[in-house]
C-alpha positions as CSV (number, residue, x, y, z in Angstrom):
1,M,-176.1,107.5,-88.4
2,K,-178.5,106.2,-86.9
3,H,-179.5,108.6,-83.2
4,E,-181.7,107.8,-80.9
5,F,-183.3,109.9,-78.3
6,I,-186.1,109.9,-75.3
7,L,-187.5,113.4,-75.0
8,E,-188.1,113.4,-71.5
9,G,-191.1,116.1,-69.6
10,L,-193.0,116.1,-73.7
11,H,-196.5,116.0,-72.7
12,C,-198.4,118.2,-75.3
13,A,-198.9,115.6,-78.5
14,N,-199.8,118.6,-80.5
15,C,-196.4,120.1,-79.8
16,A,-195.2,117.0,-80.4
17,A,-196.5,117.0,-83.9
18,K,-194.6,120.1,-84.3
19,I,-191.2,119.3,-83.4
20,E,-191.3,116.4,-85.4
21,A,-192.1,118.4,-88.5
22,K,-189.3,120.5,-87.3
23,L,-186.2,118.0,-87.3
24,E,-188.2,116.2,-90.1
25,K,-187.3,119.8,-92.3
26,R,-183.6,119.8,-91.0
27,Y,-182.3,116.0,-91.0
28,G,-185.3,114.6,-93.4
29,D,-185.4,111.3,-92.1
30,V,-187.0,111.3,-88.4
31,R,-189.0,109.0,-86.4
32,F,-191.2,109.7,-83.5
33,S,-193.5,108.2,-81.1
34,F,-195.3,109.8,-79.0
35,A,-196.4,107.0,-77.1
36,T,-192.7,105.7,-75.7
37,L,-190.9,109.5,-76.7
38,E,-188.5,108.1,-78.8
39,L,-187.1,109.8,-81.5
40,E,-185.1,108.6,-83.5
41,I,-182.9,110.4,-86.8
42,R,-180.8,109.3,-89.6
43,T,-177.9,111.9,-90.5
44,D,-174.6,111.7,-91.7
45,E,-173.6,114.2,-89.1
46,A,-172.2,113.1,-86.0
47,D,-173.0,115.0,-83.0
48,I,-176.6,116.6,-83.4
49,R,-178.2,116.1,-79.0
50,D,-177.0,119.9,-78.9
51,E,-178.8,121.4,-82.4
52,V,-181.9,118.9,-81.3
53,Q,-182.8,120.1,-77.8
54,Q,-182.6,123.8,-79.3
55,I,-185.0,122.7,-81.8
56,V,-187.3,121.2,-79.0
57,D,-186.5,124.4,-76.9
58,S,-187.9,126.8,-79.9
59,I,-191.6,125.1,-79.8
60,E,-191.4,123.3,-76.2
61,D,-190.1,124.4,-73.0
62,G,-188.6,121.9,-70.7
63,V,-188.0,118.8,-72.7
64,I,-184.8,117.3,-71.7
65,V,-183.3,115.3,-75.1
66,V,-181.6,112.9,-73.5
67,P,-179.9,110.1,-75.5
68,K,-181.6,106.5,-75.2
69,E,-178.6,104.7,-74.5
70,E,-178.4,107.3,-71.1
71,H,-182.0,106.8,-71.0
72,T,-181.0,102.7,-70.6
73,H,-178.7,103.1,-68.0
74,H,-180.1,105.0,-65.6
75,A,-183.6,102.8,-66.1
76,H,-180.8,100.2,-64.9
77,D,-179.6,101.9,-62.0
78,E,-183.2,102.2,-60.5
79,H,-183.2,98.2,-60.5
80,D,-179.6,97.8,-59.5
81,H,-178.3,99.7,-56.1
82,H,-175.5,97.6,-56.5
83,H,-173.4,98.2,-59.8
84,D,-171.8,101.7,-60.6
85,H,-172.7,103.4,-63.9
86,E,-169.9,103.9,-65.9
87,C,-169.5,106.6,-68.4
88,H,-166.6,106.9,-71.0
89,D,-164.9,110.3,-70.7
90,G,-166.9,112.1,-68.5
91,C,-169.4,112.8,-71.2
92,C,-172.4,110.5,-69.7
93,D,-171.9,111.8,-65.8
94,H,-173.8,115.2,-67.3
95,G,-176.4,113.2,-68.8
96,H,-177.3,111.3,-66.0
97,H,-177.0,113.7,-63.8
98,E,-179.3,116.0,-65.7
99,H,-181.5,113.3,-66.0
100,E,-182.1,112.5,-62.5
101,H,-182.3,115.8,-61.7
102,N,-185.1,116.8,-64.1
103,H,-186.8,113.7,-62.8
104,E,-186.7,114.7,-59.5
105,H,-188.0,118.4,-60.3
106,G,-191.1,117.0,-62.4
107,H,-191.8,115.0,-59.3
108,E,-191.8,117.8,-57.2
109,G,-193.0,120.3,-59.5
110,G,-196.0,117.9,-59.7
111,K,-196.5,117.5,-55.9
112,V,-196.6,121.8,-56.2
113,K,-199.2,121.9,-59.1
114,V,-201.2,119.8,-57.0
115,I,-201.6,122.0,-54.4
116,L,-202.1,124.9,-55.7
117,L,-204.7,124.1,-57.8
118,S,-206.4,122.7,-55.0
119,I,-206.3,125.7,-53.0
120,A,-207.4,127.5,-56.8
121,A,-210.2,125.2,-56.0
122,V,-211.2,126.4,-52.9
123,L,-210.8,130.0,-53.6
124,F,-213.6,129.1,-56.9
125,I,-215.8,127.8,-54.8
126,A,-216.0,130.6,-52.7
127,A,-215.6,132.8,-55.6
128,F,-218.8,130.7,-57.4
129,I,-221.3,130.8,-53.9
130,L,-220.6,133.9,-53.6
131,H,-221.7,135.3,-56.9
132,I,-224.6,133.1,-57.2
133,L,-225.6,134.8,-53.6
134,G,-225.2,137.6,-55.4
135,K,-223.2,139.7,-53.0
136,Y,-219.5,140.9,-52.3
137,E,-218.9,141.7,-55.9
138,M,-215.0,142.8,-55.4
139,I,-214.5,139.9,-52.9
140,C,-216.2,137.7,-55.5
141,N,-213.9,139.1,-58.1
142,I,-210.7,139.0,-56.3
143,L,-211.3,135.5,-55.4
144,S,-211.7,134.6,-58.8
145,I,-208.3,136.7,-59.7
146,L,-206.4,134.9,-57.1
147,S,-208.3,131.4,-58.3
148,A,-207.0,131.9,-61.6
149,V,-203.5,132.8,-61.0
150,L,-202.6,130.3,-58.2
151,A,-204.3,127.4,-61.5
152,G,-202.9,129.1,-64.4
153,Y,-199.8,131.0,-63.4
154,D,-197.8,128.7,-65.4
155,V,-200.2,128.6,-68.3
156,V,-199.9,132.0,-69.1
157,I,-196.5,132.4,-68.7
158,E,-196.3,129.3,-71.4
159,G,-199.1,131.6,-73.5
160,V,-196.8,134.2,-73.6
161,K,-193.5,132.6,-74.4
162,S,-195.6,130.9,-77.0
163,I,-196.7,134.6,-78.6
164,F,-193.0,135.2,-78.5
165,K,-192.3,132.3,-80.7
166,R,-195.0,133.2,-83.4
167,R,-196.9,130.1,-82.4
168,I,-200.1,129.5,-81.0
169,D,-201.2,126.4,-78.8
170,E,-203.6,125.3,-76.3
171,T,-201.9,127.4,-73.7
172,T,-202.0,130.6,-75.8
173,L,-205.5,129.9,-76.4
174,M,-206.6,129.8,-72.2
175,T,-204.6,132.9,-72.2
176,V,-206.7,134.7,-74.5
177,A,-209.9,133.0,-73.1
178,V,-209.4,134.1,-69.5
179,I,-207.7,137.1,-69.8
180,A,-210.3,138.3,-72.4
181,A,-213.3,136.9,-69.8
182,M,-212.3,139.1,-67.2
183,V,-211.7,142.2,-69.3
184,L,-215.1,141.8,-69.7
185,G,-216.5,141.2,-66.5
186,E,-216.5,137.1,-66.4
187,F,-214.0,137.0,-63.4
188,V,-215.9,133.7,-62.3
189,E,-216.4,132.1,-65.6
190,G,-212.6,132.8,-66.6
191,A,-211.8,131.6,-63.4
192,A,-213.4,128.5,-63.7
193,V,-212.2,128.0,-67.1
194,M,-208.6,128.3,-65.5
195,V,-209.1,125.4,-62.9
196,L,-210.7,123.3,-64.9
197,F,-208.3,123.8,-67.3
198,G,-205.5,122.5,-64.6
199,I,-207.6,119.9,-63.4
200,G,-208.0,118.2,-66.9
201,E,-204.1,118.4,-67.8
202,L,-202.9,117.2,-65.0
203,L,-205.5,114.3,-65.1
204,E,-204.4,114.1,-69.1
205,D,-200.6,114.3,-68.0
206,K,-201.5,111.2,-65.5
207,A,-203.8,109.3,-68.1
208,V,-200.8,109.6,-70.6
209,E,-198.1,108.5,-68.1
210,K,-200.5,105.3,-66.8
211,S,-201.2,104.3,-70.4
212,R,-197.3,104.5,-71.5
213,R,-196.5,102.4,-68.5
214,D,-199.3,99.9,-69.0
215,I,-197.8,99.7,-72.7
216,R,-194.5,99.6,-71.1
217,K,-195.3,96.7,-68.7
218,L,-196.0,94.2,-71.7
219,A,-192.6,94.8,-73.0
220,D,-191.3,94.4,-69.6
221,I,-189.9,91.1,-70.1
222,R,-186.5,91.7,-70.0
223,P,-184.0,91.5,-66.8
224,D,-181.5,94.1,-66.1
225,V,-179.3,91.3,-64.6
226,A,-178.4,88.0,-64.6
227,Y,-176.6,85.4,-62.2
228,I,-173.2,83.9,-63.3
229,V,-171.8,80.7,-62.1
230,E,-167.8,81.1,-61.1
231,D,-165.9,78.7,-59.3
232,G,-169.1,77.0,-57.7
233,K,-170.4,80.5,-56.7
234,S,-173.2,82.8,-58.0
235,R,-172.5,86.4,-58.5
236,E,-174.6,89.5,-59.5
237,A,-173.9,90.9,-63.2
238,R,-175.5,93.3,-65.6
239,A,-177.3,90.5,-68.3
240,E,-175.4,92.9,-71.4
241,D,-172.4,92.4,-70.1
242,V,-172.8,88.2,-70.2
243,A,-170.3,86.7,-72.7
244,I,-171.6,83.8,-75.2
245,G,-171.1,80.3,-73.2
246,T,-171.2,81.8,-70.2
247,I,-173.0,79.6,-66.8
248,L,-175.6,81.0,-65.5
249,E,-178.4,80.4,-62.4
250,I,-181.9,81.0,-63.0
251,P,-183.4,80.8,-59.6
252,P,-186.8,79.7,-59.3
253,H,-189.5,82.6,-60.4
254,T,-186.7,84.8,-62.3
255,R,-186.9,85.9,-65.8
256,V,-184.3,84.2,-68.1
257,P,-181.7,86.8,-69.2
258,L,-180.4,85.3,-72.0
259,D,-181.1,82.7,-74.7
260,G,-179.3,79.7,-73.5
261,V,-179.3,75.5,-73.5
262,I,-180.2,74.1,-70.0
263,T,-176.8,72.4,-68.4
264,E,-178.2,71.3,-65.1
265,G,-181.9,70.6,-62.8
266,S,-185.0,70.5,-64.6
267,T,-188.3,73.1,-64.0
268,T,-191.0,74.3,-65.7
269,V,-191.3,77.6,-67.4
270,D,-193.6,79.8,-68.1
271,A,-193.6,81.2,-71.9
272,S,-196.4,83.2,-72.1
273,S,-194.4,86.6,-72.0
274,L,-192.9,85.2,-75.7
275,T,-196.0,83.0,-77.1
276,G,-198.9,84.3,-75.5
277,E,-199.3,80.4,-74.3
278,S,-200.0,80.6,-70.6
279,E,-199.8,76.5,-70.1
280,P,-195.7,75.4,-68.1
281,V,-193.4,74.1,-70.3
282,D,-191.4,70.8,-68.7
283,A,-187.6,71.7,-69.6
284,T,-184.9,69.7,-68.6
285,V,-181.1,69.1,-68.9
286,G,-180.2,69.8,-73.1
287,T,-183.7,72.3,-73.4
288,E,-183.0,75.9,-75.0
289,L,-184.4,78.7,-72.9
290,L,-184.9,82.1,-74.1
291,S,-184.8,85.6,-72.6
292,G,-188.0,86.2,-70.9
293,M,-189.2,82.6,-70.0
294,M,-190.3,82.5,-66.2
295,N,-188.4,80.1,-64.4
296,N,-191.2,78.7,-62.0
297,D,-189.9,75.4,-60.0
298,N,-186.3,74.8,-59.8
299,T,-182.6,76.3,-59.6
300,V,-181.4,75.2,-63.5
301,Y,-178.0,76.3,-64.5
302,L,-178.0,77.7,-68.4
303,K,-175.1,77.9,-70.9
304,T,-175.8,80.9,-73.2
305,T,-175.7,80.7,-76.7
306,K,-176.7,84.0,-76.9
307,A,-175.5,87.7,-76.8
308,Y,-178.0,90.2,-74.7
309,A,-178.5,92.4,-77.7
310,D,-179.4,89.4,-79.8
311,S,-181.8,87.2,-77.0
312,A,-185.2,86.5,-78.1
313,A,-186.3,89.2,-75.2
314,T,-184.1,91.8,-76.4
315,R,-185.5,90.9,-79.7
316,I,-189.1,91.5,-79.0
317,V,-189.0,94.7,-77.2
318,K,-187.1,96.2,-79.8
319,L,-190.1,95.2,-82.4
320,V,-192.5,96.1,-79.3
321,E,-190.1,100.3,-79.4
322,D,-189.7,100.5,-82.8
323,S,-193.6,99.6,-83.9
324,S,-194.5,102.5,-82.3
325,K,-192.5,104.5,-85.4
326,N,-193.7,103.2,-88.1
327,K,-197.1,105.3,-88.4
328,G,-200.7,104.0,-89.7
329,N,-202.4,106.3,-92.3
330,H,-204.5,107.8,-89.9
331,E,-202.0,109.0,-87.4
332,K,-200.2,110.2,-90.9
333,L,-203.7,112.0,-91.7
334,I,-204.2,113.2,-88.3
335,T,-200.8,114.9,-88.3
336,R,-201.7,116.8,-91.5
337,F,-205.1,117.2,-90.3
338,A,-204.0,119.1,-86.5
339,A,-201.7,121.4,-88.6
340,V,-203.8,123.0,-90.9
341,Y,-207.1,122.3,-87.9
342,T,-206.0,125.0,-85.7
343,P,-205.5,127.8,-88.0
344,V,-209.0,127.1,-89.6
345,M,-210.3,127.2,-86.2
346,I,-208.8,130.6,-85.3
347,G,-209.3,132.0,-88.7
348,L,-212.9,131.1,-87.9
349,A,-213.1,132.9,-84.2
350,L,-212.1,135.6,-85.6
351,V,-215.0,136.1,-88.1
352,I,-217.5,135.0,-85.6
353,A,-215.9,137.9,-83.1
354,I,-215.7,140.8,-85.8
355,I,-218.3,140.2,-88.5
356,P,-220.9,140.1,-86.4
357,S,-220.2,142.7,-84.0
358,L,-219.4,145.6,-87.0
359,I,-223.0,144.5,-87.8
360,T,-224.8,144.2,-84.3
361,G,-222.4,146.5,-82.4
362,N,-222.8,144.1,-79.6
363,W,-218.6,143.3,-79.1
364,A,-218.8,141.6,-75.7
365,E,-221.3,138.8,-76.6
366,W,-219.6,138.1,-79.8
367,I,-216.4,138.3,-78.4
368,H,-217.1,135.7,-76.0
369,K,-218.6,133.2,-78.4
370,A,-215.3,133.5,-80.0
371,L,-213.5,132.8,-77.6
372,V,-215.4,129.7,-76.9
373,C,-215.0,128.8,-80.7
374,L,-210.7,129.0,-79.7
375,V,-210.9,127.0,-76.5
376,A,-212.9,124.0,-78.3
377,S,-210.2,124.4,-80.9
378,C,-206.9,122.7,-79.4
379,P,-207.0,119.0,-81.6
380,C,-205.0,117.2,-78.3
381,S,-207.5,114.8,-77.9
382,I,-207.2,113.6,-81.1
383,V,-203.9,114.1,-81.9
384,I,-203.0,111.9,-77.9
385,S,-205.4,109.5,-78.6
386,V,-205.0,108.2,-82.4
387,P,-200.7,107.0,-81.8
388,L,-201.6,105.7,-78.0
389,S,-204.5,103.5,-79.5
390,Y,-202.3,102.1,-82.4
391,Y,-199.3,101.5,-79.9
392,A,-202.2,100.1,-77.4
393,G,-203.3,97.2,-80.0
394,I,-199.9,96.5,-80.6
395,G,-199.4,95.8,-77.2
396,A,-202.2,93.6,-76.7
397,A,-201.3,91.6,-79.8
398,S,-198.0,91.1,-77.9
399,K,-199.6,89.6,-75.5
400,E,-201.7,86.9,-77.3
401,G,-197.6,86.2,-79.4
402,V,-198.6,88.1,-82.1
403,L,-195.9,91.0,-82.5
404,I,-196.7,93.6,-85.0
405,K,-193.8,96.0,-86.5
406,G,-196.4,99.1,-86.7
407,G,-199.4,100.7,-87.1
408,R,-199.8,101.1,-91.0
409,F,-199.9,96.5,-90.6
410,V,-202.1,96.8,-87.9
411,E,-204.1,98.4,-90.9
412,S,-203.3,95.9,-92.8
413,I,-203.7,93.1,-91.2
414,A,-207.2,94.5,-90.3
415,N,-208.6,95.1,-93.9
416,T,-207.0,92.2,-95.3
417,K,-209.4,90.4,-97.4
418,A,-207.5,87.3,-98.1
419,F,-204.5,84.7,-96.7
420,A,-202.3,82.1,-98.3
421,F,-200.6,80.0,-96.1
422,D,-197.2,78.2,-96.9
423,K,-197.9,74.4,-96.3
424,T,-194.5,73.0,-94.7
425,G,-193.7,74.5,-91.1
426,T,-197.3,76.8,-91.3
427,I,-200.2,74.3,-92.2
428,T,-197.9,71.5,-91.5
429,D,-195.6,71.1,-88.0
430,N,-192.6,69.5,-90.0
431,Q,-193.5,66.4,-89.0
432,I,-193.8,63.5,-90.6
433,S,-195.9,60.2,-89.7
434,I,-196.3,56.9,-91.5
435,K,-199.7,56.7,-93.2
436,E,-199.2,52.7,-94.9
437,I,-197.2,50.1,-95.2
438,K,-197.4,48.3,-98.0
439,P,-195.1,45.1,-97.9
440,I,-194.7,42.9,-101.3
441,G,-194.2,39.3,-101.5
442,S,-193.7,37.3,-98.5
443,Y,-192.8,40.2,-96.0
444,T,-195.2,41.3,-93.3
445,I,-195.7,45.0,-92.4
446,T,-193.7,44.3,-89.3
447,E,-191.1,43.0,-90.8
448,I,-191.0,46.1,-93.3
449,A,-191.3,48.3,-90.6
450,A,-188.7,47.2,-88.1
451,L,-186.2,46.6,-91.7
452,A,-186.3,50.2,-92.6
453,A,-185.9,51.5,-88.8
454,A,-182.7,49.7,-88.3
455,A,-181.6,51.0,-91.8
456,E,-182.5,54.6,-90.7
457,A,-181.2,53.9,-87.2
458,H,-178.1,56.5,-87.2
459,S,-180.4,59.2,-89.5
460,A,-181.5,62.3,-88.5
461,H,-183.9,62.7,-91.6
462,P,-187.5,63.1,-90.5
463,V,-188.1,59.3,-92.3
464,A,-186.3,58.4,-89.8
465,N,-187.6,59.9,-86.8
466,A,-191.4,58.3,-88.4
467,L,-189.8,55.2,-88.5
468,R,-188.7,55.1,-85.1
469,S,-191.9,56.5,-83.8
470,Y,-194.2,54.2,-85.5
471,C,-191.7,51.2,-84.2
472,E,-192.3,52.7,-80.8
473,E,-196.0,52.9,-81.4
474,H,-196.6,49.1,-82.6
475,S,-193.8,47.8,-80.0
476,I,-191.9,46.3,-83.0
477,S,-187.9,45.5,-82.4
478,V,-185.1,46.9,-84.3
479,E,-182.2,44.9,-84.6
480,E,-178.6,46.2,-85.0
481,L,-177.6,46.6,-88.6
482,K,-173.9,47.2,-89.4
483,E,-172.2,49.6,-92.4
484,H,-174.9,52.7,-92.1
485,R,-174.4,54.6,-95.4
486,E,-176.5,57.8,-96.2
487,I,-176.8,58.3,-100.2
488,S,-177.3,61.9,-100.6
489,S,-180.5,63.4,-101.2
490,H,-181.7,59.4,-101.9
491,G,-181.5,57.3,-99.2
492,V,-179.6,55.3,-96.8
493,T,-177.9,51.6,-96.6
494,A,-177.3,49.3,-94.1
495,Q,-175.6,45.7,-93.8
496,R,-177.6,43.0,-92.6
497,G,-175.4,40.0,-92.9
498,E,-174.4,39.3,-96.5
499,D,-177.7,41.8,-97.6
500,T,-178.0,45.1,-97.9
501,I,-181.7,46.9,-97.1
502,T,-182.0,50.2,-98.5
503,V,-184.6,53.0,-98.0
504,C,-184.9,55.3,-100.9
505,K,-186.9,57.6,-102.9
506,R,-189.1,56.1,-105.7
507,D,-188.0,56.9,-109.3
508,G,-191.1,59.3,-110.3
509,K,-193.3,57.3,-107.9
510,P,-194.9,58.1,-104.6
511,G,-194.0,56.7,-101.8
512,I,-190.7,55.9,-100.0
513,S,-189.2,51.8,-101.2
514,V,-187.4,49.6,-98.8
515,Q,-185.2,47.0,-100.9
516,L,-183.3,44.1,-99.9
517,N,-180.4,43.7,-102.4
518,D,-181.7,46.4,-104.7
519,S,-185.4,44.2,-105.0
520,E,-188.0,46.4,-103.6
521,I,-190.0,44.0,-100.8
522,G,-191.9,47.2,-99.7
523,V,-193.3,50.6,-100.1
524,I,-193.9,52.9,-97.5
525,T,-196.3,56.2,-97.6
526,L,-195.9,59.3,-95.8
527,S,-198.5,62.3,-94.3
528,E,-197.3,65.5,-93.3
529,H,-198.9,66.1,-89.5
530,I,-200.9,69.0,-90.0
531,R,-200.9,71.1,-86.9
532,S,-203.7,70.8,-84.8
533,E,-204.9,74.5,-84.2
534,A,-205.1,74.8,-88.5
535,P,-208.3,73.4,-88.6
536,N,-210.0,76.2,-86.0
537,T,-207.6,78.6,-86.9
538,L,-208.8,78.7,-91.1
539,K,-213.1,77.9,-89.9
540,E,-212.4,81.3,-87.9
541,L,-211.2,83.7,-90.3
542,K,-213.9,82.2,-92.4
543,E,-216.2,83.4,-89.9
544,L,-214.4,87.4,-89.6
545,G,-215.1,87.4,-93.5
546,I,-211.7,86.4,-95.1
547,K,-213.0,86.2,-98.5
548,K,-210.4,83.6,-99.9
549,T,-208.2,81.3,-97.6
550,V,-205.2,79.4,-99.8
551,M,-202.4,77.4,-99.7
552,L,-199.1,77.3,-101.6
553,S,-197.0,75.2,-102.0
554,G,-193.2,73.9,-103.8
555,D,-194.6,70.4,-103.3
556,K,-196.5,67.9,-105.4
557,Q,-200.1,69.0,-106.3
558,E,-201.7,65.1,-105.4
559,S,-199.3,65.6,-101.8
560,C,-200.9,69.4,-101.3
561,Q,-204.3,68.4,-102.0
562,N,-203.6,65.0,-99.3
563,V,-202.5,68.0,-96.7
564,A,-206.1,70.0,-97.7
565,Q,-208.3,67.5,-97.3
566,G,-210.5,68.6,-94.5
567,L,-209.6,71.9,-94.1
568,A,-211.2,75.8,-95.0
569,L,-209.6,76.2,-97.9
570,D,-210.6,77.7,-101.2
571,E,-207.8,76.9,-103.2
572,V,-204.3,74.7,-103.2
573,H,-201.6,75.3,-105.4
574,G,-198.8,73.3,-105.5
575,E,-195.2,72.3,-107.4
576,L,-194.6,76.4,-107.1
577,L,-190.9,78.1,-106.7
578,P,-190.4,81.1,-104.7
579,E,-191.3,83.1,-107.7
580,D,-194.6,81.6,-108.4
581,K,-195.6,82.3,-104.9
582,V,-195.2,85.9,-105.7
583,K,-197.3,86.1,-108.9
584,T,-200.2,83.9,-107.1
585,V,-200.0,86.6,-104.7
586,E,-200.7,89.1,-106.6
587,K,-203.1,87.6,-108.4
588,L,-205.3,87.4,-105.1
589,I,-204.2,90.8,-104.1
590,D,-205.9,91.8,-108.0
591,E,-208.9,89.8,-107.0
592,C,-209.7,90.6,-103.4
593,G,-207.9,94.0,-103.3
594,S,-205.6,92.2,-100.5
595,C,-203.6,89.0,-99.3
596,A,-201.8,88.3,-96.3
597,F,-198.8,85.7,-96.8
598,V,-198.3,83.3,-94.0
599,G,-194.9,81.4,-94.4
600,D,-191.2,80.5,-92.3
601,G,-189.2,83.9,-93.5
602,I,-186.8,81.8,-95.4
603,N,-187.9,80.1,-98.4
604,D,-190.4,83.1,-98.8
605,A,-188.8,85.9,-98.2
606,P,-189.8,87.6,-101.7
607,V,-193.9,86.7,-101.4
608,L,-193.3,87.9,-97.5
609,S,-192.0,91.5,-98.9
610,R,-195.0,91.4,-101.8
611,A,-197.8,90.5,-99.6
612,T,-200.2,93.3,-98.4
613,C,-199.2,91.9,-94.8
614,G,-196.4,89.3,-94.7
615,I,-196.8,87.2,-91.2
616,A,-193.6,84.6,-90.2
617,M,-194.0,82.0,-88.0
618,G,-191.7,82.0,-85.1
619,L,-188.9,84.2,-83.9
620,G,-186.3,81.7,-85.5
621,S,-184.4,83.9,-87.8
622,D,-183.1,87.1,-88.3
623,A,-184.3,86.5,-92.2
624,A,-187.9,86.4,-90.7
625,I,-188.2,89.1,-88.7
626,E,-186.2,91.5,-91.4
627,S,-189.1,90.3,-94.4
628,A,-192.3,89.8,-92.3
629,D,-194.8,92.8,-91.2
630,M,-195.7,90.5,-88.4
631,M,-194.7,87.7,-86.4
632,L,-196.2,85.3,-84.8
633,S,-194.0,84.5,-82.1
634,S,-195.7,81.8,-80.1
635,E,-195.4,79.6,-84.0
636,N,-199.2,79.0,-83.3
637,L,-202.0,79.9,-85.9
638,S,-204.5,80.3,-83.3
639,S,-203.2,83.6,-82.3
640,L,-204.3,84.9,-85.9
641,P,-207.9,85.6,-85.8
642,R,-207.3,87.1,-82.3
643,A,-204.8,89.5,-84.3
644,V,-207.4,89.9,-86.7
645,R,-209.7,91.4,-83.8
646,I,-207.0,92.4,-82.4
647,A,-206.4,95.1,-85.7
648,R,-209.8,95.7,-86.4
649,K,-210.6,96.8,-82.4
650,T,-207.7,99.2,-82.9
651,I,-208.6,100.5,-86.1
652,S,-212.5,101.3,-84.8
653,T,-211.1,102.4,-81.6
654,V,-209.2,105.0,-83.8
655,K,-212.3,105.9,-85.7
656,A,-214.6,106.3,-83.0
657,N,-212.1,108.7,-81.0
658,I,-211.8,110.9,-83.9
659,T,-215.5,110.5,-84.7
660,F,-216.4,111.6,-81.0
661,S,-214.0,114.7,-80.5
662,L,-214.8,116.3,-83.8
663,I,-218.7,115.6,-83.0
664,V,-218.4,117.4,-79.5
665,K,-216.0,120.3,-80.4
666,A,-218.5,120.8,-83.8
667,V,-221.7,120.6,-81.0
668,I,-219.5,122.7,-78.6
669,I,-219.2,125.7,-81.2
670,I,-222.5,125.7,-82.7
671,L,-223.8,126.1,-79.1
672,A,-221.4,128.7,-78.6
673,I,-222.8,130.6,-81.5
674,M,-226.3,130.1,-80.2
675,N,-224.7,131.4,-77.0
676,I,-225.7,128.4,-74.8
677,A,-222.2,127.1,-74.6
678,P,-220.3,128.8,-71.4
679,L,-216.1,128.7,-71.4
680,W,-215.6,125.7,-69.1
681,L,-217.7,123.6,-71.7
682,A,-215.8,124.5,-74.2
683,V,-212.6,123.9,-71.6
684,F,-214.4,120.0,-71.5
685,S,-214.7,119.6,-75.3
686,D,-210.6,120.1,-74.9
687,T,-209.2,118.0,-71.9
688,G,-212.4,116.4,-70.7
689,V,-212.7,115.2,-74.4
690,C,-208.9,114.3,-74.4
691,L,-209.4,112.2,-71.4
692,I,-212.0,110.2,-71.9
693,C,-210.5,109.5,-75.5
694,I,-207.3,109.0,-73.5
695,L,-209.3,105.7,-71.4
696,N,-210.4,104.5,-74.3
697,A,-207.2,103.9,-76.2
698,V,-205.7,102.1,-72.9
699,R,-209.1,99.9,-73.1
700,L,-207.5,97.5,-75.7
701,I,-204.5,96.6,-73.5
702,R,-207.1,95.4,-70.9
703,R,-209.5,93.4,-73.2
704,K,-210.1,90.1,-73.2
705,T,-209.6,88.9,-76.7
706,K,-211.4,85.3,-77.4
């Protein structure tokens, strides 16, 4: 059984890691995303909310465990003031009220905190001026104490609670540091630490929340309301309540709420939120629209073909949300690192405070140095910025029409050294064109084309479409034949007076045979249509340092070689069964270290699962979404090099944040031992560095990808 919750009010990334670890110890299968605050627990137990709340409270106060369904309904209510929220058995009322109360309380609490910090900052400036002037020491100390109390009373309360809970976090470190500084007579410095820490925490919380909002906007493509047409009138309803087969009105400049087909009207739609392609697309009666598309021009009417939960926008939002729970190796490493790092730093601070003091007898100086080390030891800058970097990178990729299932797949695509492509539907676009027509005997090319098109007139086969297109392009008139009949897996026949026209495969030979009364009168050679973006995509991948690009297909080797001409492919493998494709990819992994496979996700499910990173074209099938690690929702190969660039930039941002944080902390500790670093500089190494790392992570969303 899967339970999903939102941990509202959780701002401390280090605490989040501890909560996840404790829940994992209790339930086993636990996934949590600090970027979205979403918690997922799989267990056989039915009602676990109260116990989860107790576990969360044991680590961090003020965090409300809200079932995701209640949270979603509340979000809908904020967008829709005309509908009442209906709860079952009265159980939702309490949760909804608690959630709403907590939201309002948090908003008011934020205002009070800003006011108190402003007053504390003014008092600190006054104390600092008196300290510089060297006058009125008593007043200076009183102002410093008042400033510290106003700026950090809540920090001290949380710090004391943490001590009673037998755990050490940044509030504990700050409480100990400020009280110790004032005991040592450093009143102004103690006040500076608390004021700077308070301002830093406020800015940090706002930066984290803003980054979450920015990332959520990327997935904000799912309308909550739909306009149902009944008896010629339109009424507003929840999109999730709309049944399949319902007629909806789609006004201009609104998003399509559910997948469906246009029954009336014509317009242009913007599909960039789904595909990353900004070019408007014409849509008229019979055109399929996917939820999340924006209607640009005119009102159209649509008949729904899928339920809200199965529509494209819902699937994309779920993929993006779930992606943050599939953590990358760097995320897992940082979680383990944080668990070891803080105790080690506390031990180092104790060593710095005690051993040199015993030798020199100068306790005040070495305790001060130890306090700087304590304040600098908080790992929040790393613990917050790393998951945010991954989630921002995944969000940036979604803007380009690439859906990545998690941080570990960001790492996979960033480090991929080889790409294997399926031929049909990937390198080619499933369209067939006429390459050559060879008449036999006295017949002409025009006559062969006309007869073949006439025989295929009632067929929906790609060959029939190719013949119709050829005749239209060359202005060839096609007569009407009779008694059309399809021969399974062979071809078609039709009657022209007393004569039988047959269009069929040639036994053991390439091409399509056109026959008159079982005598061959012409041969048609077909060619597959290569995707227009395929040549440039393969070239770009080579420029990005990809060692090998390979095409795999079940078609004949000769056909594959024809398609591969002029493309930047190192190897072409034809006549492969599904298990042969798996073996070829395994060989590429052995040779290059890693290999991504790009395919349609239906016939290629085994090789998609085996590849280092399986990439499916489009969102059409559940099999593709299930077996692939990435989806090209744009169904355009040109988004593939952009995905590689975004993934590499994401990994470099993660590494840069980790390196920057550790270097700054190391420098602060060295300066502290040298008696150069004051306490306020240690605060910068905590909140200041954290803020810089968060802003660096969020840059991934706003960055333009070439």
